[in-house]
C-alpha positions as CSV (number, residue, x, y, z in Angstrom):
1,M,-21.3,-105.5,-78.3
2,R,-19.3,-107.9,-80.9
3,P,-21.5,-110.3,-83.1
4,E,-20.6,-113.8,-82.6
5,D,-17.9,-115.0,-84.8
6,P,-19.6,-118.0,-86.9
7,T,-17.1,-119.9,-87.4
8,G,-15.8,-119.4,-83.3
9,P,-15.3,-121.9,-80.9
10,G,-18.3,-122.6,-80.3
11,T,-20.2,-123.0,-83.4
12,L,-17.3,-125.1,-84.4
13,Q,-18.6,-127.1,-81.0
14,Q,-22.2,-127.3,-82.5
15,S,-21.1,-128.3,-85.4
16,R,-19.1,-131.2,-84.3
17,D,-21.7,-132.7,-82.0
18,K,-24.4,-132.2,-85.3
19,A,-21.9,-134.3,-87.1
20,A,-21.2,-137.1,-83.8
21,L,-24.6,-137.4,-83.1
22,P,-25.4,-140.3,-85.6
23,L,-22.5,-142.0,-84.1
24,R,-23.7,-141.6,-80.8
25,K,-26.7,-143.3,-81.7
26,W,-25.2,-146.3,-83.4
27,R,-23.1,-147.0,-80.4
28,A,-25.8,-146.8,-77.9
29,D,-27.9,-148.8,-80.0
30,M,-25.6,-151.4,-80.6
31,N,-24.3,-151.4,-76.4
32,H,-28.0,-152.0,-75.6
33,I,-28.5,-154.4,-77.9
34,L,-25.3,-156.1,-76.7
35,K,-26.6,-155.8,-73.4
36,N,-29.8,-157.0,-73.8
37,C,-28.5,-160.6,-75.8
38,L,-26.0,-161.2,-73.2
39,Y,-28.6,-160.7,-70.2
40,Y,-31.1,-163.0,-72.4
41,G,-28.2,-165.5,-72.9
42,A,-27.4,-165.3,-69.5
43,S,-31.0,-166.0,-68.5
44,Q,-31.5,-168.5,-70.3
45,V,-28.6,-170.6,-69.1
46,G,-29.8,-169.9,-65.6
47,E,-32.5,-171.9,-66.2
48,L,-30.7,-175.0,-66.7
49,P,-31.1,-177.1,-63.4
50,F,-27.4,-178.5,-62.6
51,L,-26.6,-174.1,-62.9
52,R,-29.7,-173.2,-60.9
53,A,-28.2,-175.9,-58.0
54,R,-24.7,-174.4,-58.2
55,F,-25.4,-170.8,-58.2
56,A,-28.1,-170.5,-56.2
57,A,-28.3,-168.1,-53.2
58,R,-30.5,-167.8,-50.5
59,A,-31.5,-164.4,-50.9
60,V,-31.9,-161.3,-52.9
61,I,-32.4,-157.4,-51.9
62,I,-34.4,-155.8,-55.2
63,L,-33.6,-152.1,-55.9
64,F,-36.5,-150.0,-57.4
65,H,-36.9,-146.3,-57.7
66,E,-40.0,-145.0,-59.8
67,I,-42.8,-146.8,-60.8
68,Q,-44.1,-145.6,-63.9
69,R,-47.5,-145.8,-65.8
70,D,-46.1,-144.0,-68.5
71,C,-42.3,-144.6,-69.0
72,Q,-42.0,-143.0,-72.7
73,S,-43.2,-139.4,-70.9
74,E,-40.8,-139.8,-68.0
75,L,-37.8,-140.6,-70.3
76,M,-37.5,-144.3,-69.5
77,T,-36.2,-143.1,-66.0
78,G,-37.9,-145.9,-63.8
79,T,-39.2,-149.1,-63.7
80,S,-42.8,-150.1,-65.9
81,V,-45.8,-151.4,-63.8
82,S,-45.8,-153.9,-66.0
83,L,-42.1,-154.9,-65.2
84,F,-42.8,-154.5,-61.9
85,E,-45.5,-156.3,-61.9
86,Y,-43.6,-159.4,-63.5
87,S,-40.6,-159.2,-61.0
88,L,-43.5,-159.8,-58.7
89,E,-45.0,-162.5,-60.3
90,W,-41.7,-164.6,-61.3
91,L,-40.4,-164.5,-57.9
92,Q,-43.6,-165.8,-56.6
93,R,-43.7,-168.2,-59.2
94,E,-40.4,-169.7,-58.9
95,G,-40.7,-169.9,-55.2
96,W,-39.2,-167.0,-53.7
97,S,-41.2,-165.6,-50.4
98,I,-41.4,-161.8,-50.2
99,V,-40.1,-160.4,-46.7
100,S,-39.0,-158.1,-44.5
101,L,-35.8,-157.2,-44.5
102,D,-35.9,-158.3,-40.9
103,E,-37.2,-161.4,-41.8
104,C,-34.8,-161.9,-44.4
105,L,-32.0,-161.6,-42.3
106,E,-33.6,-163.5,-39.3
107,K,-33.5,-166.4,-41.5
108,L,-30.2,-166.2,-42.7
109,A,-28.7,-165.7,-39.1
110,T,-30.4,-168.8,-37.9
111,N,-29.4,-170.6,-41.0
112,D,-33.4,-171.1,-42.5
113,R,-33.1,-173.0,-45.8
114,S,-36.5,-174.2,-46.2
115,R,-37.3,-171.5,-48.7
116,R,-35.1,-168.7,-50.7
117,Y,-36.6,-164.9,-49.8
118,A,-36.6,-161.9,-51.6
119,V,-37.0,-157.9,-50.1
120,L,-38.1,-155.6,-52.1
121,T,-36.3,-151.8,-51.5
122,F,-37.3,-148.2,-52.8
123,D,-35.2,-145.4,-52.3
124,D,-35.9,-142.1,-52.3
125,G,-40.0,-142.0,-51.6
126,Y,-41.8,-140.9,-54.7
127,R,-45.4,-140.5,-54.8
128,D,-45.4,-143.2,-57.0
129,N,-44.1,-145.5,-54.7
130,V,-47.7,-145.0,-52.9
131,S,-50.4,-144.2,-56.4
132,V,-48.9,-147.1,-58.5
133,A,-46.9,-149.6,-56.8
134,L,-48.5,-149.6,-52.9
135,P,-51.9,-151.5,-54.7
136,I,-49.8,-154.0,-57.0
137,L,-48.0,-154.9,-53.6
138,E,-51.0,-155.6,-51.3
139,R,-51.9,-157.5,-54.1
140,H,-49.3,-159.7,-53.6
141,N,-48.9,-159.4,-49.5
142,A,-45.3,-158.1,-50.2
143,P,-43.6,-156.3,-47.7
144,F,-41.2,-153.5,-48.3
145,T,-39.5,-150.9,-47.5
146,V,-38.6,-147.4,-48.8
147,Y,-35.5,-145.1,-47.9
148,V,-36.3,-141.7,-47.5
149,P,-33.8,-138.6,-47.5
150,T,-34.7,-135.4,-45.2
151,G,-35.1,-133.3,-48.0
152,A,-37.6,-135.3,-50.5
153,P,-40.7,-134.6,-47.6
154,T,-38.8,-131.2,-46.8
155,R,-39.0,-129.9,-50.7
156,S,-35.1,-129.2,-50.1
157,M,-33.4,-131.8,-52.0
158,Q,-31.4,-130.8,-55.0
159,T,-32.7,-133.0,-57.2
160,W,-30.2,-132.5,-60.0
161,W,-31.8,-135.9,-61.9
162,L,-35.0,-134.4,-62.0
163,G,-33.8,-130.9,-63.5
164,L,-32.0,-132.6,-66.3
165,R,-35.4,-134.9,-67.1
166,R,-37.2,-132.0,-67.0
167,L,-34.9,-129.6,-69.1
168,F,-34.8,-132.1,-71.8
169,L,-38.4,-132.6,-72.3
170,S,-39.3,-129.1,-72.7
171,R,-36.5,-127.9,-74.7
172,D,-34.8,-129.5,-78.3
173,E,-31.6,-127.6,-78.1
174,V,-30.0,-127.7,-74.5
175,T,-26.7,-126.0,-73.5
176,I,-25.1,-127.4,-70.6
177,D,-22.5,-124.9,-69.5
178,A,-20.7,-126.7,-67.3
179,L,-20.1,-129.7,-69.3
180,G,-19.3,-127.7,-72.2
181,R,-21.6,-129.3,-74.7
182,R,-24.4,-128.3,-76.7
183,F,-27.4,-131.4,-76.9
184,H,-29.6,-131.2,-80.2
185,C,-32.5,-133.4,-79.4
186,F,-35.9,-133.2,-81.5
187,D,-37.2,-136.6,-80.7
188,M,-37.7,-139.2,-77.1
189,R,-34.6,-141.0,-78.3
190,S,-32.1,-138.0,-78.6
191,K,-33.8,-137.0,-75.4
192,R,-33.0,-140.0,-73.3
193,S,-29.5,-140.5,-75.2
194,A,-28.9,-137.0,-74.1
195,L,-30.3,-137.2,-70.6
196,T,-28.2,-140.5,-70.4
197,D,-24.6,-138.5,-71.3
198,V,-25.3,-135.9,-69.0
199,T,-25.9,-138.1,-65.6
200,E,-23.6,-140.2,-66.6
201,W,-20.7,-136.9,-66.6
202,V,-22.4,-136.3,-63.2
203,H,-22.2,-140.2,-62.4
204,Q,-18.3,-139.7,-62.6
205,D,-17.8,-136.6,-59.8
206,Y,-21.2,-136.2,-57.8
207,R,-19.9,-132.4,-56.7
208,R,-20.4,-131.5,-60.4
209,S,-24.0,-131.7,-59.8
210,A,-24.3,-128.4,-58.0
211,M,-22.6,-126.9,-61.2
212,L,-25.9,-127.5,-63.0
213,A,-27.7,-125.0,-61.3
214,P,-27.0,-122.0,-63.5
215,T,-28.7,-124.2,-66.0
216,F,-32.0,-125.1,-64.4
217,K,-32.2,-121.3,-62.8
218,Q,-31.7,-120.1,-67.1
219,N,-34.1,-122.3,-68.1
220,G,-36.9,-121.7,-65.2
221,I,-36.6,-125.0,-64.0
222,S,-37.4,-125.2,-59.5
223,L,-36.1,-128.0,-58.2
224,A,-38.6,-126.9,-55.2
225,A,-41.8,-127.6,-58.0
226,L,-40.4,-130.6,-58.9
227,N,-40.0,-132.2,-55.4
228,D,-43.4,-131.1,-54.6
229,A,-44.8,-132.9,-58.1
230,Y,-42.7,-136.0,-57.2
231,F,-42.5,-136.7,-53.5
232,L,-44.1,-138.1,-51.1
233,D,-45.0,-134.7,-48.4
234,E,-44.6,-135.5,-44.6
235,R,-48.7,-136.1,-44.5
236,E,-48.3,-139.3,-47.0
237,L,-45.3,-140.1,-46.0
238,R,-46.9,-140.4,-41.8
239,I,-49.8,-142.3,-43.5
240,L,-47.9,-144.8,-45.8
241,A,-45.4,-145.3,-42.4
242,R,-48.5,-146.5,-40.5
243,H,-49.4,-149.3,-43.4
244,P,-48.9,-152.9,-42.2
245,L,-46.7,-153.9,-45.1
246,A,-44.4,-151.1,-44.9
247,S,-41.2,-150.2,-43.8
248,I,-39.4,-146.6,-43.9
249,G,-35.4,-146.6,-43.5
250,G,-33.0,-143.1,-43.6
251,H,-31.7,-142.1,-47.1
252,T,-28.9,-139.1,-45.7
253,T,-30.5,-135.7,-45.5
254,S,-30.3,-134.2,-48.7
255,H,-29.3,-137.6,-50.6
256,A,-25.3,-136.4,-50.9
257,A,-22.6,-138.5,-52.0
258,L,-21.2,-139.4,-48.5
259,A,-17.9,-140.5,-49.9
260,T,-17.5,-137.6,-51.1
261,L,-17.9,-135.4,-47.6
262,D,-15.7,-134.9,-44.4
263,E,-16.3,-137.0,-41.7
264,P,-18.1,-134.8,-39.6
265,S,-20.7,-134.0,-42.7
266,A,-21.2,-137.2,-43.2
267,R,-22.0,-138.2,-39.8
268,S,-24.2,-135.7,-39.6
269,E,-26.0,-136.4,-43.0
270,L,-26.9,-139.6,-41.5
271,A,-27.3,-138.9,-37.8
272,D,-30.0,-135.8,-38.8
273,N,-32.1,-137.9,-41.2
274,R,-32.6,-140.6,-38.5
275,G,-33.5,-138.4,-36.0
276,Y,-35.7,-136.0,-38.6
277,L,-37.7,-139.3,-39.5
278,E,-38.3,-140.6,-35.8
279,N,-39.5,-137.2,-35.0
280,L,-41.6,-137.4,-37.4
281,L,-43.2,-140.7,-38.0
282,Q,-42.9,-141.4,-34.0
283,L,-41.4,-144.6,-35.1
284,P,-37.6,-146.0,-34.5
285,V,-35.8,-145.7,-38.3
286,R,-32.7,-148.6,-38.1
287,H,-32.3,-149.3,-41.7
288,V,-30.6,-146.6,-44.4
289,A,-29.6,-146.7,-47.9
290,Y,-26.2,-144.7,-48.6
291,P,-27.4,-142.7,-51.9
292,Y,-25.8,-143.9,-55.1
293,G,-24.7,-146.4,-53.0
294,S,-21.3,-144.4,-52.3
295,C,-20.2,-146.1,-49.3
296,G,-17.0,-147.1,-48.1
297,P,-15.6,-148.9,-44.6
298,R,-16.0,-145.3,-43.0
299,E,-19.5,-144.8,-44.3
300,E,-20.4,-148.2,-42.9
301,R,-19.3,-147.4,-39.4
302,L,-21.0,-144.2,-39.1
303,A,-24.2,-146.0,-40.2
304,S,-23.5,-148.1,-37.2
305,E,-22.6,-145.1,-34.8
306,V,-25.0,-143.4,-35.6
307,G,-27.8,-145.7,-34.6
308,F,-28.5,-147.8,-38.1
309,E,-29.1,-151.4,-38.0
310,T,-28.2,-152.0,-41.5
311,A,-27.2,-150.3,-44.7
312,V,-27.9,-151.3,-48.2
313,T,-25.7,-150.4,-51.4
314,T,-25.9,-150.4,-55.2
315,R,-23.8,-153.3,-54.8
316,Q,-25.3,-156.4,-57.6
317,W,-24.5,-159.0,-55.5
318,R,-27.4,-161.3,-54.4
319,L,-27.0,-163.0,-50.5
320,H,-25.7,-166.1,-50.2
321,D,-25.4,-166.5,-46.1
322,H,-25.3,-164.4,-43.1
323,K,-21.6,-163.4,-42.6
324,V,-22.5,-160.4,-45.2
325,S,-21.9,-157.1,-43.5
326,H,-25.1,-156.0,-42.1
327,F,-23.5,-152.4,-43.3
328,A,-22.9,-153.0,-47.0
329,L,-25.5,-155.3,-47.9
330,P,-25.8,-155.8,-51.5
331,R,-29.4,-155.1,-54.2
332,I,-29.9,-155.6,-57.7
333,G,-31.9,-153.6,-60.0
334,V,-34.4,-154.4,-62.4
335,Y,-33.9,-152.9,-66.3
336,S,-35.4,-155.5,-68.2
337,P,-37.7,-159.4,-67.8
338,S,-34.1,-161.3,-68.8
339,G,-32.0,-158.3,-66.9
340,F,-33.5,-159.5,-64.4
341,R,-33.9,-163.1,-64.7
342,A,-30.3,-163.1,-65.4
343,R,-29.5,-161.5,-62.0
344,M,-31.4,-163.6,-60.0
345,S,-30.0,-166.9,-62.1
346,G,-26.7,-165.4,-60.5
347,I,-24.7,-166.2,-64.0
348,I,-23.6,-162.5,-64.2
349,E,-22.6,-162.5,-60.5
350,A,-20.5,-165.7,-60.9
351,V,-18.8,-164.0,-64.6
352,Q,-17.8,-160.7,-62.8
353,A,-16.8,-162.8,-59.6
354,R,-14.1,-164.8,-62.2
355,Y,-13.0,-161.5,-64.0
356,V,-12.4,-159.9,-60.5
357,T,-10.3,-163.1,-59.4
358,A,-8.7,-163.4,-63.1
359,E,-7.8,-159.5,-62.9
360,Q,-6.7,-160.2,-59.1
361,R,-3.8,-162.5,-60.5
362,G,-3.0,-160.4,-63.6
363,A,-2.4,-157.8,-60.7
364,D,-0.3,-160.1,-58.3
365,S,1.8,-161.2,-61.2
366,T,3.8,-158.1,-62.4
367,A,6.4,-156.7,-60.7
368,A,5.1,-153.0,-60.5
369,P,1.4,-153.9,-59.8
370,R,-1.0,-151.1,-60.9
371,E,-3.5,-149.4,-58.3
372,R,-6.8,-150.0,-58.8
373,I,-8.9,-146.9,-58.6
374,G,-12.8,-147.0,-57.6
């Protein structure tokens, strides 16, 4: 067996990675600072009375995943307890009524303008939704919906994001063969940065997630064991479904990005998940969340055809009237206090809408308009 060439391409790539690390960290820090400044400024401007009236929305659906007691030890991948409590307290202090999704849509349909309405949703069925979030929700008497993929309680889901998290937490040097990169991450900050890089690579094409399986196997990482540690099991899910504040929705069978599947497979993902949950819980399951927010007109049609009554996305918008499609409901995420206030103020939404309108006008004025992707 030939010894590895110390000047070979692998060694050269590692050297380049090490040399580029300070620059990547600086860019990540600057992006974080600029984003926080933007959100803080928007949140402050949004407090002005005339702007609050101009950009007011009638309702909002809020998206959470994990509610973590120790975000640092989980590489800042979820919502902290303090931020979760802040968001609920802010909503109630600002006059938003926290209601179920059904009640919210009913209020919009009847043009009830007496209050503004907020809906709380949690994707994937994490165990900390019960152990950490539920006591807080009970204290605020806040209804909520948990969207559960079949593979979470059955422990069959390919939770590549948990595998990557465990990989970077347990190693200071990580090679992702499918990406062709080796990461040197000796502190929590560099581990978070590396995890973000690989996660963004997968988000560019969700079919890449399957390419991580050999890396997990080489490093002794069991996704089934991680599922068992992080997600509610069937018994816990049945108990939660009977809680007076809780509703359970679907989230497909395998947490697949539906837009990447052919139509029969996408339909099966939706229908089989609904059937599994209704059989397990002995309750109707009428709501669904698209994994990764991956949806279009086809997915909206399929969700309706298999018996769901609503479907939520990850599009960062609020609800202004009843005319919005019940199978493409937008939601906003909660990542920081200022970011949350900025999203709730409508300033970010207004800027995005103006940018899209300007971009469309520019495209319409060109002789050979570019095809828009995404």
